[in-house]
PAVOLUM-884868 format. One record per residue (C-alpha): x negated, y, z. Coordinates in nm, 4 decimals. Example, Ala and Ser with C-alpha at 12.3 -4.5 7.8 and 13.67 -1.06 7.14 Angstrom:
REM residues 2
<fise><x>-1.2300</x><y>-0.4500</y><z>0.7800</z></fise>
<fise><x>-1.3670</x><y>-0.1060</y><z>0.7140</z></fise>
***
This chain:
REM residues 77
<fise><x>-7.4226</x><y>10.9043</y><z>10.1878</z></fise>
<fise><x>-7.6598</x><y>10.7441</y><z>9.9433</z></fise>
<fise><x>-7.5573</x><y>10.6673</y><z>9.5889</z></fise>
<fise><x>-7.7018</x><y>10.3527</y><z>9.4396</z></fise>
<fise><x>-7.7025</x><y>10.3227</y><z>9.0624</z></fise>
<fise><x>-7.6740</x><y>10.0034</y><z>8.8624</z></fise>
<fise><x>-7.9990</x><y>9.8099</y><z>8.8843</z></fise>
<fise><x>-8.1223</x><y>9.9902</y><z>9.1972</z></fise>
<fise><x>-8.2813</x><y>9.7738</y><z>9.4647</z></fise>
<fise><x>-8.2693</x><y>9.8530</y><z>9.8367</z></fise>
<fise><x>-8.5247</x><y>9.6843</y><z>10.0631</z></fise>
<fise><x>-8.4877</x><y>9.6812</y><z>10.4417</z></fise>
<fise><x>-8.7616</x><y>9.5162</y><z>10.6439</z></fise>
<fise><x>-8.9181</x><y>9.4974</y><z>10.9867</z></fise>
<fise><x>-9.2827</x><y>9.5646</y><z>11.0597</z></fise>
<fise><x>-9.3388</x><y>9.1893</y><z>11.0829</z></fise>
<fise><x>-9.3721</x><y>9.1934</y><z>10.7049</z></fise>
<fise><x>-9.5986</x><y>9.4937</y><z>10.6573</z></fise>
<fise><x>-9.8130</x><y>9.4127</y><z>10.9616</z></fise>
<fise><x>-9.8577</x><y>9.0426</y><z>10.8784</z></fise>
<fise><x>-10.2333</x><y>8.9746</y><z>10.8778</z></fise>
<fise><x>-10.4502</x><y>8.7497</y><z>10.6663</z></fise>
<fise><x>-10.7527</x><y>8.5649</y><z>10.8125</z></fise>
<fise><x>-10.9676</x><y>8.8763</y><z>10.7511</z></fise>
<fise><x>-10.7280</x><y>9.0773</y><z>10.9740</z></fise>
<fise><x>-10.6030</x><y>9.2848</y><z>10.6768</z></fise>
<fise><x>-10.2365</x><y>9.3798</y><z>10.6922</z></fise>
<fise><x>-9.9926</x><y>9.2967</y><z>10.4137</z></fise>
<fise><x>-9.8823</x><y>9.6606</y><z>10.3954</z></fise>
<fise><x>-9.6115</x><y>9.8617</y><z>10.2263</z></fise>
<fise><x>-9.8044</x><y>9.8859</y><z>9.8989</z></fise>
<fise><x>-9.8087</x><y>9.5077</y><z>9.8483</z></fise>
<fise><x>-9.4427</x><y>9.4857</y><z>9.9399</z></fise>
<fise><x>-9.3511</x><y>9.7559</y><z>9.6880</z></fise>
<fise><x>-9.5597</x><y>9.5926</y><z>9.4166</z></fise>
<fise><x>-9.3831</x><y>9.2578</y><z>9.4586</z></fise>
<fise><x>-9.0424</x><y>9.4272</y><z>9.4514</z></fise>
<fise><x>-9.1385</x><y>9.6266</y><z>9.1396</z></fise>
<fise><x>-9.2641</x><y>9.3130</y><z>8.9673</z></fise>
<fise><x>-8.9403</x><y>9.1239</y><z>9.0373</z></fise>
<fise><x>-8.6858</x><y>9.4069</y><z>9.0257</z></fise>
<fise><x>-8.5114</x><y>9.2704</y><z>8.7150</z></fise>
<fise><x>-8.4284</x><y>8.9491</y><z>8.9030</z></fise>
<fise><x>-8.1401</x><y>8.8810</y><z>9.1421</z></fise>
<fise><x>-8.1697</x><y>8.9982</y><z>9.5031</z></fise>
<fise><x>-8.2209</x><y>8.6387</y><z>9.6237</z></fise>
<fise><x>-8.5118</x><y>8.5936</y><z>9.3819</z></fise>
<fise><x>-8.6717</x><y>8.9207</y><z>9.4905</z></fise>
<fise><x>-8.6439</x><y>8.8066</y><z>9.8532</z></fise>
<fise><x>-8.7988</x><y>8.4701</y><z>9.7671</z></fise>
<fise><x>-9.0862</x><y>8.6419</y><z>9.5838</z></fise>
<fise><x>-9.1596</x><y>8.8715</y><z>9.8789</z></fise>
<fise><x>-9.1539</x><y>8.5872</y><z>10.1310</z></fise>
<fise><x>-9.3764</x><y>8.3718</y><z>9.9070</z></fise>
<fise><x>-9.6195</x><y>8.6608</y><z>9.8704</z></fise>
<fise><x>-9.6346</x><y>8.7236</y><z>10.2462</z></fise>
<fise><x>-9.6792</x><y>8.3516</y><z>10.3159</z></fise>
<fise><x>-9.9608</x><y>8.3237</y><z>10.0596</z></fise>
<fise><x>-10.1250</x><y>8.6380</y><z>10.1991</z></fise>
<fise><x>-10.1349</x><y>8.5213</y><z>10.5606</z></fise>
<fise><x>-10.2461</x><y>8.1681</y><z>10.4736</z></fise>
<fise><x>-10.2804</x><y>7.9580</y><z>10.7875</z></fise>
<fise><x>-10.2522</x><y>8.2581</y><z>11.0212</z></fise>
<fise><x>-9.9950</x><y>8.2284</y><z>11.2966</z></fise>
<fise><x>-9.6964</x><y>8.4630</y><z>11.2748</z></fise>
<fise><x>-9.6739</x><y>8.6760</y><z>11.5893</z></fise>
<fise><x>-9.3836</x><y>8.9036</y><z>11.4954</z></fise>
<fise><x>-9.0378</x><y>8.8578</y><z>11.3486</z></fise>
<fise><x>-9.0087</x><y>8.8744</y><z>10.9728</z></fise>
<fise><x>-8.6781</x><y>9.0263</y><z>10.8706</z></fise>
<fise><x>-8.6011</x><y>9.1158</y><z>10.5105</z></fise>
<fise><x>-8.2793</x><y>9.2344</y><z>10.3472</z></fise>
<fise><x>-8.2633</x><y>9.2900</y><z>9.9725</z></fise>
<fise><x>-7.9581</x><y>9.4573</y><z>9.8168</z></fise>
<fise><x>-7.9215</x><y>9.5162</y><z>9.4462</z></fise>
<fise><x>-7.6415</x><y>9.6847</y><z>9.2580</z></fise>
<fise><x>-7.5531</x><y>9.4971</y><z>8.9423</z></fise>
***
């Protein structure tokens, strides 16, 4: 059992997000993901999701996506 307090954000994701690569073959990583979530944590879950997906898309640029990208954001309000 996990208790989630008001304002807490839960992020569930597959490795397709953290292992997404830019043209230089650098991975997006957990740190970038956490930073985007921290930056947008005051927003609604849908907006946090949109920010993460926009960040990943900008990071990979024109690179082809080889893995699934699954992201679930839950926020207690």
